C-alpha positions in Angstrom: 9.1 42.7 -37.9 9.2 39.2 -39.3 11.9 38.2 -36.8 9.7 39.4 -33.9 6.8 37.3 -35.2 9.1 34.3 -35.5 10.4 34.9 -32.0 6.9 35.4 -30.7 5.7 32.1 -32.3 8.7 30.3 -30.8 8.1 31.8 -27.4 4.4 30.7 -27.5 5.4 27.2 -28.6 8.0 26.9 -25.7 5.4 28.2 -23.2 2.8 25.8 -24.5 5.2 22.8 -24.3 6.1 23.8 -20.7 2.5 24.2 -19.8 1.5 20.8 -21.3 4.5 19.1 -19.6 3.6 20.6 -16.2 0.0 19.5 -16.7 1.1 15.9 -17.3 3.3 16.0 -14.2 0.5 17.5 -12.1 -1.9 14.8 -13.2 0.7 12.1 -12.6 1.4 13.4 -9.1 -2.3 13.5 -8.3 -2.5 9.9 -9.3 0.4 8.9 -7.2 -1.1 10.8 -4.2 -4.5 9.1 -4.8 -2.7 5.7 -4.8 -1.0 6.7 -1.5 -4.4 7.4 -0.1 -5.6 3.9 -1.1 -2.6 2.4 0.5 -3.1 4.5 3.7 -6.8 3.3 3.9 -5.6 -0.3 3.4 -3.1 0.1 6.2 -5.7 1.6 8.5 -7.3 -1.8 8.4 -4.3 -3.0 10.4 -5.7 -1.0 13.4 -8.8 -3.3 13.4 -6.8 -6.6 13.4 -6.0 -6.7 17.1 -9.7 -6.6 17.9 -10.5 -9.2 15.3 -7.7 -11.4 16.7 -9.0 -11.0 20.2 -12.4 -12.2 19.0 -11.0 -15.1 17.1 -8.7 -16.0 19.9 -11.8 -16.6 22.1 -13.0 -19.1 19.6 -9.5 -20.3 18.6 -10.1 -24.0 19.0 -12.9 -23.8 16.5 -11.9 -21.0 14.2 -8.2 -20.9 13.5 -9.0 -19.9 9.9 -10.0 -16.4 11.0 -6.6 -15.9 12.8 -4.8 -17.3 9.7 -6.8 -15.0 7.4 -6.0 -11.9 9.6 -2.3 -12.8 9.6 -2.2 -13.3 5.8 -4.1 -10.1 5.2 -1.9 -8.1 7.5 1.2 -9.4 5.7 -0.3 -8.5 2.3 -1.2 -5.0 3.4 2.3 -4.4 4.8 3.9 -5.4 1.4 1.8 -2.9 -0.6 3.9 0.2 -1.7 2.9 3.8 -1.9 5.6 4.3 -4.5 4.8 1.4 -6.8 1.2 1.5 -8.2 0.3 -2.2 -8.4 -3.4 -2.7 -8.9 -3.0 -6.5 -9.2 -1.6 -6.6 -5.6 -4.4 -4.5 -4.4 -6.9 -6.8 -6.1 -5.5 -9.7 -4.2 -5.8 -7.8 -0.9 -9.4 -6.9 -1.7 -10.1 -10.6 -2.4 -8.5 -11.6 0.9 -10.6 -8.9 2.7 -13.8 -10.3 1.2 -12.8 -13.8 2.3 -12.0 -12.6 5.8 -15.4 -10.8 6.1 -17.2 -14.0 4.9 -15.2 -16.0 7.4 -16.1 -13.6 10.3 -19.8 -13.8 9.3 -19.7 -17.6 9.2 -18.0 -17.6 12.7 -20.7 -15.3 14.1 -23.5 -17.5 12.7 -21.9 -20.6 14.2 -21.6 -19.0 17.6 -24.7 -17.0 18.5 -23.1 -15.6 21.6 -20.4 -14.0 19.4 -23.0 -12.6 16.9 -24.8 -10.9 19.8 -21.6 -9.5 21.2 -21.4 -5.7 21.1 -17.6 -6.0 20.5 -18.1 -8.2 17.5 -20.8 -5.9 16.0 -18.5 -2.9 16.7 -15.6 -4.5 14.9 -17.7 -5.5 11.9 -19.1 -2.0 11.6 -15.6 -0.5 11.8 -14.4 -3.0 9.2 -17.3 -2.2 6.9 -16.7 1.5 7.3 -13.0 1.0 6.5 -14.0 -0.9 3.3 -16.2 2.0 2.3 -13.3 4.4 2.8 -11.1 2.1 0.6 -13.8 2.0 -2.1 -14.1 5.8 -2.1 -10.3 6.1 -2.3 -10.3 3.7 -5.3 -12.9 5.8 -7.1 -10.7 8.8 -6.6 -7.6 6.9 -7.8 -9.4 5.6 -10.9 -10.6 9.1 -11.7 -7.0 10.4 -11.4 -5.8 7.6 -13.6 -8.4 8.5 -16.2 -7.4 12.1 -16.2 -3.7 11.3 -16.4 -4.1 8.7 -19.2 -6.2 11.2 -21.2 -3.7 13.9 -20.5 -0.8 11.9 -22.1 -2.9 10.6 -25.0 -4.7 13.7 -26.4 -3.1 15.9 -29.0 -0.8 17.9 -28.7 -0.1 16.5 -25.2 0.9 13.1 -26.7 3.7 14.8 -28.7 5.0 16.6 -25.7 4.8 13.4 -23.6 6.5 11.2 -26.2 9.2 13.8 -26.8 9.9 15.1 -23.3 7.9 13.7 -20.4 7.9 10.1 -21.4 5.2 8.9 -19.0 3.3 5.7 -19.8 -0.4 4.8 -19.3 -1.3 3.7 -15.8 -3.7 0.8 -15.0 -6.9 1.6 -13.3 -8.1 -0.6 -10.5 -10.9 -2.9 -11.6 -12.6 -5.9 -10.0 -13.1 -8.7 -12.5 -15.4 -10.6 -10.2 -17.7 -7.6 -9.9 -17.6 -6.9 -13.6 -18.5 -10.6 -14.3 -21.8 -10.1 -12.5 -23.2 -7.7 -15.1 -25.0 -8.9 -18.2 -24.2 -5.8 -20.1 -20.7 -5.5 -21.5 -19.8 -2.2 -23.1 -17.9 -2.5 -26.4 -14.8 -0.7 -25.4 
């Protein structure tokens, strides 16, 4: 009877370890998928660049900086990898995007005929919608990172992870400029 109890306990431990290991892998894969969604949304911005370039081309003599910004942003987006989660690279892309939008707004204010253009307004609206999609994707990514990190740090998951799975904490995406705008700082 005692051998059956020992075997039962061993079987329960093995099943528990397998279940914890599979949970860690599932959360990791969900995070990787969420990152791929962020990258996909960033790359969808590339579809807007030809329209932005056409607009800037019409004001090329005056606004070469818009074309340069589009080219640099397009290059940065093409370098981002779905397989390598690099939140620092994405932060640089978000900074470039903000700069490009500010540049476009400045161009539109300098040229009232551009600002009143239906094409310009359409492009700006699409660009804004795309940024909203990226923001939503980042929220999902950050939530998956949180679940994954918690899943490898809590007990007994941490023992299984350190012994078998060996996954490391992932960095969440955060915007230092946005965080600096708050007076309140939590004491994490």
